[in-house]
C-alpha positions in Angstrom: -1.8 -25.8 43.3 -2.9 -26.3 39.5 -6.0 -25.0 37.8 -9.1 -26.8 38.8 -10.8 -26.6 35.4 -8.4 -25.8 32.6 -9.6 -25.1 29.0 -9.4 -27.7 26.7 -10.2 -28.7 23.0 -13.9 -27.7 23.3 -13.1 -24.4 24.7 -12.6 -21.7 27.6 -13.9 -22.6 31.0 -16.6 -19.9 31.6 -19.1 -19.4 34.5 -21.7 -21.9 36.0 -22.9 -23.5 39.1 -22.7 -26.6 41.3 -24.8 -29.0 42.8 -24.7 -32.0 45.2 -25.7 -35.4 43.6 -26.6 -37.1 46.7 -27.9 -40.1 44.9 -25.4 -40.6 42.5 -27.8 -39.8 39.5 -24.7 -38.9 37.6 -23.5 -42.6 38.3 -19.8 -41.6 38.5 -19.3 -41.4 42.1 -17.9 -44.5 43.8 -19.8 -46.5 46.2 -19.3 -45.4 49.7 -18.4 -41.9 49.2 -20.0 -39.0 51.4 -23.3 -38.1 49.7 -22.3 -34.3 50.5 -19.1 -34.7 48.8 -20.6 -35.6 45.4 -20.5 -32.2 43.6 -21.5 -31.5 40.1 -20.4 -28.6 38.1 -22.2 -27.4 35.1 -20.2 -24.7 33.1 -20.3 -22.9 29.7 -17.4 -23.9 27.3 -16.7 -21.0 25.0 -14.5 -20.5 21.7 -14.3 -17.4 19.4 -14.9 -19.6 16.4 -17.7 -23.0 16.8 -15.8 -26.1 17.4 -17.3 -29.2 15.5 -21.1 -28.9 16.0 -20.7 -27.1 19.3 -21.6 -23.8 18.4 -19.7 -20.8 20.2 -20.9 -21.5 23.6 -21.7 -25.1 24.8 -22.6 -26.6 28.3 -20.4 -29.0 30.1 -20.1 -31.0 33.3 -17.4 -31.7 35.7 -17.5 -33.9 38.9 -15.9 -34.2 42.1 -16.0 -36.8 44.6 -14.2 -35.0 47.6 -16.3 -32.0 48.2 -14.4 -29.9 45.6 -10.9 -30.2 46.6 -10.2 -32.2 42.9 -12.3 -32.1 39.6 -12.8 -34.5 36.7 -14.5 -33.3 33.5 -17.1 -35.7 32.0 -15.7 -37.7 29.4 -18.5 -37.1 27.1 -18.8 -33.3 27.0 -20.3 -31.4 25.9 -23.7 -32.5 27.5 -25.7 -29.4 25.4 -23.8 -29.0 22.4 -25.7 -25.8 21.1 -25.5 -27.4 17.6 -25.4 -24.6 14.9 -25.8 -21.9 17.9 -29.5 -23.3 18.1 -29.7 -21.9 21.6 -28.0 -18.3 20.7 -24.4 -17.4 20.1 -24.3 -16.0 23.9 -25.7 -19.4 25.4 -24.4 -20.6 28.7 -23.8 -19.4 32.3 -25.6 -22.7 33.4 -27.5 -22.7 36.6 -28.0 -26.3 37.9 -30.2 -27.6 40.6 -32.9 -30.6 41.6 -36.4 -29.8 41.3 -38.7 -31.7 43.2 -42.0 -32.5 41.3 -44.3 -35.3 41.6 -44.8 -35.3 37.7 -41.5 -37.3 37.1 -41.0 -40.9 38.2 -38.3 -40.1 40.4 -40.3 -37.4 42.0 -38.3 -34.8 40.6 -35.9 -33.9 37.9 -32.4 -32.0 37.2 -32.9 -28.4 35.8 -30.5 -26.4 33.9 -31.6 -22.8 33.4 -29.3 -20.9 30.7 -29.4 -17.5 28.8 -29.2 -15.2 27.1 -32.8 -15.9 26.8 -34.0 -17.7 29.8 -34.0 -21.6 28.6 -35.1 -24.5 30.3 -33.5 -28.0 30.1 -34.2 -30.8 32.4 -32.4 -34.5 32.8 -33.1 -37.8 35.0 -29.2 -38.3 35.0 -27.5 -35.2 34.6 -25.9 -36.9 31.1 -28.7 -36.6 28.9 -30.7 -33.1 28.5 -33.7 -32.2 27.1 -35.2 -28.4 26.1 -38.1 -27.7 27.5 -39.1 -24.1 27.1 -38.3 -20.3 27.2 -39.0 -18.0 30.3 -41.6 -15.3 29.3 -42.7 -12.3 30.8 -46.0 -10.3 29.5 -45.7 -12.6 26.3 -42.1 -11.4 25.5 -38.8 -13.4 26.4 -36.7 -11.9 29.0 -32.8 -11.9 28.9 -30.0 -11.7 31.0 -26.5 -13.1 32.1 -25.3 -14.9 35.0 -29.0 -16.3 35.7 -30.1 -17.7 39.4 -33.1 -19.1 40.5 -34.3 -20.1 44.0 -37.3 -21.2 46.0 -38.8 -18.7 48.2 -41.9 -18.9 50.6 -43.9 -15.9 51.1 -47.3 -15.8 52.4 -47.1 -19.5 53.0 -46.6 -20.1 49.4 -43.7 -21.6 48.0 -42.6 -19.6 44.6 -39.6 -19.4 42.6 -37.6 -16.4 42.1 -35.3 -15.8 38.8 -32.7 -13.6 39.1 -31.2 -11.8 36.1 -27.6 -11.4 37.3 -29.1 -9.6 40.3 -30.2 -6.7 38.3 -33.7 -7.8 38.2 -36.0 -10.2 39.9 -39.0 -11.9 38.8 -41.4 -14.1 41.0 -43.1 -17.3 39.5 -43.8 -21.0 39.5 -42.5 -24.0 37.4 -45.6 -25.7 35.7 -46.2 -28.1 32.9 -47.8 -27.6 29.6 -50.4 -29.9 28.3 -47.5 -31.6 26.3 -45.7 -32.0 29.4 -43.1 -29.6 29.0 -41.9 -27.9 32.1 -41.9 -24.2 32.0 -41.3 -21.1 34.5 -44.7 -19.0 34.8 -43.9 -15.4 35.6 -46.4 -14.0 38.3 -44.8 -10.5 39.0 -43.7 -7.7 37.0 -39.9 -7.4 36.3 -38.5 -6.3 39.9 -35.5 -4.0 39.3 -32.9 -4.5 42.1 -31.5 -0.8 42.1 -28.4 -1.9 44.3 -25.5 -0.2 42.5 -22.4 -1.6 40.9 -23.7 -5.1 41.8 -23.8 -7.8 39.2 -23.6 -11.6 38.7 -25.4 -12.5 41.9 -25.3 -15.8 43.1 -27.6 -17.0 46.0 -27.5 -19.6 48.6 -30.6 -21.0 49.6 -30.2 -24.1 51.6 -29.3 -22.7 54.9 -30.5 -24.1 58.1 -32.3 -21.1 58.8 -34.1 -20.5 56.1 -32.3 -17.4 55.0 -31.2 -16.2 51.1 -28.1 -15.2 51.3 -26.4 -13.7 48.3 -23.1 -12.8 46.7 -22.2 -10.4 44.0 -19.4 -9.2 42.0 -19.0 -5.4 42.5 -18.0 -4.5 38.9 -15.3 -1.8 38.3 -14.2 0.4 35.4 -11.3 2.2 37.0 -8.6 -0.3 36.5 -7.2 1.5 33.3 -7.4 4.8 34.9 -5.4 3.4 37.9 -2.9 1.0 36.2 0.1 3.3 36.6 -0.8 3.5 40.3 -0.2 -0.1 40.3 -4.3 -1.2 40.3 -4.0 -4.5 38.4 -7.5 -5.8 40.0 -10.8 -5.3 38.3 -14.0 -5.5 40.7 -14.2 -7.2 44.1 -16.5 -9.7 45.6 -19.3 -7.8 47.7 -20.6 -8.4 51.2 -23.0 -11.0 51.8 -26.1 -9.8 51.9 -29.7 -11.3 52.9 -32.3 -11.3 49.9 -35.9 -11.3 51.2 -39.6 -10.4 49.7 -42.6 -8.7 51.0 -45.7 -7.7 49.6 -47.1 -4.0 49.5 -50.9 -3.3 48.2 -50.6 -6.4 46.1 -47.0 -6.2 44.7 -44.1 -7.8 45.6 -41.2 -5.9 46.9 -37.4 -6.7 47.1 -35.5 -6.1 50.5 -31.8 -6.5 50.6 -29.8 -6.3 54.1 -26.2 -7.2 55.2 -25.7 -10.9 56.1 -26.4 -10.6 60.2 -23.0 -12.3 60.7 -21.4 -9.2 59.8 -22.4 -7.2 62.9 -20.0 -9.6 64.7 -16.8 -7.8 63.2 -17.9 -4.5 65.4 -15.1 -3.4 67.7 -16.4 -1.1 70.5 -18.4 2.1 69.3 -15.9 5.1 68.2 -19.1 7.1 68.2 -22.4 6.6 70.2 -25.3 9.2 70.6 -28.8 8.6 71.5 -32.0 10.9 72.2 -30.3 14.0 71.1 -31.4 17.0 69.0 -29.3 19.4 67.1 -29.1 21.8 64.3 -26.1 22.8 62.6 -23.2 20.5 62.8 -23.4 17.6 65.2 -20.4 18.3 67.6 -19.8 14.4 69.0 -18.5 13.7 65.7 -15.6 16.0 65.7 -12.3 14.2 65.9 -13.6 10.8 64.9 -11.5 9.8 62.2 -12.2 6.0 60.5 -11.8 4.5 57.2 -13.2 1.0 57.8 -16.4 1.2 60.0 -19.8 0.1 60.4 -22.7 3.1 61.1 -26.2 2.5 62.3 -28.6 5.1 62.6 -32.4 6.0 63.5 -33.0 9.6 62.8 -36.4 11.8 63.7 -36.7 13.9 60.7 -40.2 15.2 61.2 -38.6 18.4 62.4 -35.6 18.5 59.6 -35.7 20.0 56.2 -32.3 17.9 55.2 -29.4 16.4 56.6 -26.0 15.3 55.4 -23.9 12.3 56.5 -20.0 13.0 55.2 -17.5 9.9 55.5 -14.1 9.6 54.4 -13.6 13.0 54.7 -10.0 15.1 54.5 -8.8 18.1 52.6 -11.2 18.5 49.5 -12.5 15.0 49.8 -15.8 13.6 50.9 -18.3 11.0 50.4 -21.8 12.3 50.8 -25.4 11.0 51.7 -28.1 13.7 51.6 -31.6 13.4 52.9 -33.9 16.0 51.6 -37.7 15.9 53.0 -39.0 18.0 50.0 -37.8 15.3 47.7 -38.4 12.2 49.9 -35.3 11.1 48.7 -31.6 9.8 49.7 -28.7 11.1 47.3 -25.3 9.4 47.3 -22.6 11.4 45.9 -19.2 10.5 45.0 -18.3 13.5 42.8 -15.5 14.4 45.7 -14.6 11.1 47.0 -11.3 10.8 45.4 -10.2 9.2 42.3 -11.9 8.0 39.2 -15.3 7.2 40.5 -17.7 10.3 40.3 -21.7 9.4 40.4 -24.6 10.3 42.2 -27.5 8.1 42.8 -31.1 9.2 44.2 -33.2 6.9 46.1 -36.8 7.7 46.9 -37.7 6.9 50.6 -40.7 7.0 52.9 -40.6 7.9 56.6 -42.4 5.8 59.3 -43.3 7.6 62.1 -41.2 10.3 60.9 -37.8 8.2 61.6 -35.4 7.1 58.5 -32.9 4.4 59.4 -29.5 4.1 57.8 -27.1 1.2 57.8 -23.4 1.9 56.2 -20.6 -0.4 56.0 -17.3 1.2 54.7 -14.2 -0.3 53.6 -11.1 1.2 52.0 -12.2 1.1 48.6 -15.9 -0.2 48.9 -19.0 1.1 51.0 -22.8 -0.1 50.9 -25.8 1.9 52.2 -28.8 0.7 53.3 -32.1 2.5 54.1 -35.1 1.9 55.9 -34.3 -1.7 56.7 -33.2 -2.5 53.0 -36.0 -1.0 51.4 -33.1 0.7 49.4 -29.5 -0.1 48.9 -26.4 1.0 47.2 -23.1 -0.5 47.0 -19.9 0.7 45.0 -16.5 1.3 44.8 -14.7 4.5 45.7 -11.1 5.7 46.0 -10.6 8.0 48.7 -6.9 8.9 50.0 -5.9 6.8 53.0 -5.7 9.8 55.1 -9.1 10.8 54.2 -11.1 9.3 57.4 -13.1 12.0 59.2 -17.3 11.7 59.7 -19.4 14.6 59.7 -23.3 15.0 60.4 -25.1 18.3 59.7 -29.0 19.1 59.7 -31.0 22.0 58.2 -33.8 22.3 60.8 -33.8 20.2 64.3 -32.7 16.4 63.7 -33.3 14.6 66.4 -31.2 11.5 66.7 -32.9 8.4 68.2 -29.8 6.3 67.9 -26.5 6.8 66.3 -23.5 4.5 66.6 -20.1 4.1 64.5 -18.3 0.8 64.9 -14.6 0.4 63.8 -14.7 -3.0 61.9 -11.8 -5.6 62.6 -9.6 -6.2 59.9 -8.8 -10.1 59.0 -5.7 -9.8 60.8 -7.2 -8.4 63.9 -9.8 -11.3 63.7 -7.4 -14.1 63.1 -5.3 -12.6 66.4 -8.2 -12.9 68.5 -9.1 -16.5 67.5 
């Protein structure tokens, strides 16, 4: 198929977002077209040198009347020209959405959030845009690429959550200044996500069950190192995860967990242990070999000084997850995981009634770890040899397993064969 949005005289097509224009505020959709198929895409258009008075990066629109199968660029692009780079040379990455707000005659307004500084623009018709304000945190502007913002109800109150490329989050609300300008007012500190090599995160907040699902680019810097071995891709899409917030001691806390639908990909458990205490090596793990799996565990560490979970183990290769009671932390170590990626991550953790919970999803070149129901998480790429498939669990002191299950995961081909 042809490229949906090829570059043009304005510039290259960079990132953005889309929204459904159900009321045809844009005025470009034919009568009788399906309301949910009326999509409008806001995107950044970039050039190495400014074009006309558009600046190096400007914001443009495209639209689709058939649910995204075909797209047409708006004839009067750009809708935000960024004349003389007035909004910054790194302007763009527009996040487009409808904001319900009785301040406006229509009961709401179209909003576009841009970067590098968070900037707020509004429009009644998607064609004519007005700059409103800059986001401020502790009297200073905040910066990111790939912004996102979505409503979230916590403690019975609706808030708005700003995502700085998924690296950090700010909880706040939209309010109007005395002059009527629309502003995002921060009500939290910057909440660092610390989820590993995840970036450019985008969220889906209109699910029928109210969940916030998110997808990220799992960034990767190994392509040049592995090019001679045939690796021509750079980064992968993450697994879908569920975003949530909770409050502890008056502070907002981020929680990330695998989307619940992923559990449907499990096969029968290859390893299953319950109510079992041991020291040294867990004998039931001997002979278990898997490269793609979903592990879920609850450990009673009250009598254990430490434990080590190893996976993708073979020869000199292994990927390790350590828990040490003295430091109250979980460490992820990929120094022996294979080629290129050699790193370690320390995650402070708390036990509850002496219990520590783990969820580990491993694919051939990616793994994601979630600790204590998503209170801490880490996702990254790694490149072990295909034959490195062993799993091992060792303990210093007595480790009690309340529950340990390791499920093989169906591949796409296996799943299609069962449909």
